[in-house]
C-alpha positions in Angstrom: 108.1 74.7 80.4 111.4 76.6 80.2 113.6 78.9 82.1 114.3 82.5 80.9 117.5 84.4 81.5 118.1 88.0 80.5 121.7 88.9 80.7 123.0 92.5 80.4 120.3 93.4 77.9 120.5 97.0 76.5 118.3 98.6 73.9 119.1 102.0 72.3 117.1 104.0 69.9 119.7 106.3 68.5 121.2 108.1 71.5 118.3 107.2 73.7 118.8 104.3 76.1 115.5 102.5 76.5 116.8 99.4 78.4 120.0 99.7 80.5 121.8 96.5 81.4 118.8 94.4 82.4 119.5 91.2 84.3 116.5 88.9 85.2 116.1 85.2 85.8 112.9 83.3 85.7 112.8 79.6 86.6 110.7 76.9 85.0 107.0 77.6 85.7 107.5 81.0 87.2 105.0 83.8 86.7 107.2 86.9 86.2 105.5 90.3 86.1 107.3 93.3 84.6 105.8 96.3 86.5 106.3 100.0 86.1 104.9 103.3 84.8 104.4 104.1 81.2 107.8 104.6 79.4 109.8 102.5 81.8 110.8 99.9 79.1 108.7 96.9 80.2 106.9 96.5 76.8 110.2 97.0 75.0 111.7 94.2 77.1 108.8 91.9 76.4 109.1 92.6 72.6 112.8 91.8 72.9 112.0 88.4 74.5 109.4 87.7 71.8 111.9 88.6 69.0 109.9 91.6 67.8 112.7 94.0 68.8 116.4 93.3 68.4 118.6 94.1 71.4 121.6 96.4 71.2 123.6 94.4 73.6 123.3 91.4 76.0 121.7 88.0 75.7 118.2 86.5 76.0 118.4 82.8 76.9 115.3 80.5 76.7 115.6 77.0 77.9 119.4 77.2 77.8 119.6 78.5 74.2 120.6 82.1 73.3 117.8 83.3 71.1 119.1 86.7 70.0 119.6 85.6 66.4 116.6 83.2 66.3 113.4 84.5 64.5 110.4 85.2 66.6 108.4 82.3 65.1 111.2 79.9 66.0 111.5 80.8 69.7 108.6 78.6 70.8 106.8 81.4 72.6 103.2 82.6 72.5 102.0 86.2 72.9 98.7 87.6 74.1 98.2 91.2 73.1 96.3 94.0 74.7 94.0 94.3 71.6 93.2 90.5 71.5 94.2 90.5 67.8 91.4 88.1 66.8 90.4 87.5 63.2 86.9 89.1 63.0 85.6 87.0 60.1 86.6 83.7 61.7 84.8 81.7 64.3 86.3 81.0 67.7 87.2 77.5 66.6 89.1 78.9 63.5 90.8 81.6 65.5 92.1 78.9 67.9 93.4 76.7 65.2 94.7 79.3 62.7 98.3 78.9 63.7 98.0 75.1 63.7 96.6 75.2 60.1 99.4 77.4 59.0 101.9 74.9 60.4 100.1 72.0 58.6 98.7 70.2 61.7 96.2 67.5 60.9 92.4 68.0 61.6 92.6 65.5 64.4 95.5 67.4 66.1 93.5 70.6 65.7 90.3 69.2 67.2 92.2 67.6 70.1 93.9 70.9 70.9 90.6 72.9 70.6 88.8 70.5 72.9 91.6 70.6 75.5 91.8 74.4 75.5 88.0 75.0 75.3 87.5 72.9 78.3 90.1 74.7 80.4 88.9 78.2 79.4 85.2 77.3 79.3 84.8 78.1 75.6 82.9 74.9 74.7 79.7 76.8 73.9 81.3 79.6 72.0 83.3 77.7 69.4 81.0 78.6 66.5 80.6 82.3 67.4 82.6 85.1 65.8 84.5 87.7 67.9 81.7 90.4 67.4 79.3 88.0 69.3 81.6 87.8 72.3 82.0 89.9 75.4 85.4 91.5 76.2 86.2 88.7 78.7 85.3 86.0 76.3 87.4 87.5 73.6 90.3 87.7 76.0 89.9 84.0 76.8 89.9 83.2 73.1 93.2 85.2 72.7 94.6 83.1 75.6 93.3 79.9 74.0 95.0 80.7 70.7 98.3 81.0 72.6 97.6 77.8 74.6 97.0 75.5 71.6 100.6 75.9 70.7 101.8 74.5 74.0 104.7 77.0 74.0 107.7 77.1 76.3 106.8 80.6 77.5 103.6 82.7 77.5 104.0 86.5 77.0 101.2 88.8 78.1 101.2 92.5 77.0 98.8 94.4 79.3 96.0 92.0 78.4 93.4 93.4 80.8 93.8 97.1 80.3 90.8 97.3 77.9 88.4 95.6 80.4 86.2 97.2 83.0 86.9 96.8 86.7 84.8 93.7 87.3 86.0 91.9 84.1 89.6 92.7 85.1 89.0 91.0 88.5 87.4 88.0 86.8 90.1 87.7 84.2 92.9 87.9 86.8 91.4 84.9 88.4 91.1 83.1 85.1 94.8 83.8 84.3 95.9 82.7 87.7 93.9 79.4 87.4 95.3 78.9 84.0 98.9 79.2 85.2 98.2 76.9 88.2 96.8 74.4 85.8 99.3 74.3 83.0 102.4 75.6 84.8 103.9 77.3 81.8 106.6 80.0 82.4 104.9 83.3 82.0 106.1 86.9 81.5 103.3 89.5 82.1 103.6 93.2 81.5 101.4 95.7 83.4 101.4 99.1 85.0 98.7 97.9 87.4 100.3 97.0 90.7 97.2 95.1 91.9 97.6 92.8 88.9 101.2 92.3 89.7 100.6 91.6 93.4 97.8 89.1 92.8 99.3 87.2 89.8 103.1 87.1 90.2 105.5 84.7 91.8 108.2 87.2 91.1 107.8 91.0 90.3 110.4 93.1 88.4 109.8 96.8 89.2 111.2 99.0 86.4 111.8 102.8 86.1 113.5 104.6 83.3 114.8 101.4 81.6 116.4 100.1 84.8 115.4 97.4 87.2 114.6 98.9 90.6 113.8 95.7 92.5 113.2 92.0 91.8 111.4 89.9 94.4 108.2 88.2 95.5 105.1 90.3 95.9 105.7 90.2 99.7 109.2 91.4 99.3 108.4 94.4 97.2 105.5 95.4 99.4 107.1 94.9 102.9 110.7 95.5 102.0 110.9 97.9 99.0 114.5 98.6 97.9 114.0 102.3 97.5 111.5 105.2 97.8 110.3 104.8 94.2 109.2 101.2 94.8 107.8 102.1 98.2 105.6 104.8 96.6 104.7 102.8 93.5 103.6 99.6 95.2 100.5 99.8 97.4 97.2 101.5 97.2 97.0 103.9 99.0 100.8 104.4 98.7 103.2 104.1 101.5 103.6 107.2 103.8 107.1 108.6 103.3 107.8 111.2 106.0 111.0 113.2 106.3 112.5 113.7 109.8 115.5 113.0 112.0 116.6 109.8 113.8 117.3 110.2 117.5 118.5 108.1 120.5 120.7 105.1 120.3 120.8 101.7 118.7 118.7 100.2 121.5 116.0 102.9 121.8 115.6 105.1 118.8 112.9 107.6 117.9 112.0 109.4 114.7 110.9 113.0 114.9 109.3 114.6 111.9 106.4 116.8 110.9 106.3 119.9 108.8 105.1 122.3 111.5 107.5 124.4 113.4 109.1 122.2 116.1 108.8 118.9 114.1 106.9 117.1 116.8 105.6 114.0 115.0 107.4 111.4 117.2 107.6 107.7 116.4 109.2 105.1 118.6 111.3 102.7 116.5 113.0 100.6 119.2 116.1 98.7 118.4 118.0 99.5 115.2 120.3 97.4 113.0 124.0 98.2 112.9 123.5 99.9 109.6 120.6 102.0 110.8 122.5 103.1 113.9 124.8 105.1 111.5 121.9 107.4 110.7 121.3 108.6 114.3 121.3 112.4 114.2 120.8 112.5 110.4 117.8 113.2 108.3 116.0 110.1 107.0 112.7 109.2 105.4 110.4 107.0 107.5 108.2 104.6 105.4 104.9 103.4 106.9 102.1 101.6 105.1 98.6 102.8 106.0 97.8 99.5 107.8 101.0 99.8 110.0 99.3 102.5 112.0 97.0 101.7 115.0 94.9 103.8 117.4 96.5 104.5 120.7 94.6 104.3 124.0 97.4 105.9 126.0 99.7 108.9 125.7 102.1 107.0 123.4 102.4 107.9 119.7 101.4 111.2 118.1 98.3 113.3 117.8 96.5 113.8 114.5 93.4 115.4 113.1 91.1 113.5 110.7 90.7 115.4 107.4 89.1 112.9 105.0 87.5 109.5 105.4 87.3 107.1 102.5 85.1 104.1 103.4 85.7 101.1 101.1 83.4 98.6 102.9 86.0 96.4 104.4 88.2 99.3 105.6 88.2 103.0 106.2 91.2 104.9 104.7 91.6 107.9 106.8 93.7 110.9 105.8 94.9 112.7 108.9 97.1 115.8 109.5 99.9 115.0 112.0 101.8 118.1 113.0 101.3 119.5 109.5 102.2 116.2 107.8 99.5 114.4 105.7 99.3 110.8 106.7 97.1 108.0 105.3 96.0 105.3 107.8 93.9 102.2 107.4 91.2 101.5 110.1 88.2 99.3 110.6 84.9 100.3 109.1 83.2 103.1 110.9 86.3 104.4 112.6 87.2 108.1 112.1 85.1 111.2 111.3 86.3 114.4 109.8 87.4 116.8 112.6 88.1 114.0 115.1 91.4 114.1 117.0 93.1 110.7 117.2 96.3 109.4 118.6 98.3 107.0 116.4 101.2 104.6 117.0 103.3 102.8 114.5 104.2 99.1 114.2 107.9 99.5 114.8 108.6 96.0 113.6 107.3 97.0 110.1 108.4 100.7 109.8 111.2 101.3 107.2 114.1 103.7 107.1 115.3 105.2 103.9 118.4 107.3 103.2 117.1 110.8 102.5 119.8 111.5 99.9 120.1 108.2 97.9 116.5 107.2 98.6 117.7 103.6 99.2 116.2 101.5 102.0 118.5 101.1 105.0 118.4 97.4 106.0 
């Protein structure tokens, strides 16, 4: 295992800045996920770690050694690609041992490595098959196994599940998580799928436009997003972000929003922090996850009309109109029908306040 430190890394293509002063630290054994929309720079950063892309400025440090000028093959990393990159004319066994044969490993070393990896990834019965005889999930496991036989310091995954169907993605997420728990190798994983990030990562790096927006645990980026971009990007359905004005005082504050005339969508927030108190009387953005709403049995909260119900089995996602503001709430199965009038309250301990101008969360 090894630590990874990215210090002030920049990558320019001519006058276009693709990576802008990236600083990231991953400890030994950490599962680091680079998450963001297409074009945010996450794959470029992964390629820089792998040595496939030179950086314009900054340092990449693996296990205490600056590797900027070290060739990719000498960095002791292993990469798993989106396309699997298997040799179609070779059996699974030969695909697994190809790199070892190139490096001159003995037959005994090769067989020992194959047996170890095949046992972990349940490839024992597939060793004599060729890639064309395998399912997508099996080919992905072979690609992972080929990386594992090297026993690298760091695993790099470049959107490895994007070619699989929904069920296979779920199965392979579990395989990758079990693999990491078993071998404990430091891992950097690139994806645009926030569910993959939330379920796999010990630490998530959210990126946008070549810059880091937030670094934290899955719980941090979900419950305490640093800005409105992270708040809207993380979570499915996305966080409700409602513009309005903060009223009251530090001990008993309320939020009044809604796009209809009169702005009557009222949310009781209770006590504010000292920083939040400075926003009283100013326009803010209130952030509320769908599950932070609850049905009210009293006159508390605000009234809303159910527009759309999306049953998922375990939950009902209910889109309501609250004083002209579309709001997504999460209820128990069977709750809510189109046209119903409901009254909602917000978990004030969870609700977040964002600066309407800078879009940063107000702690």
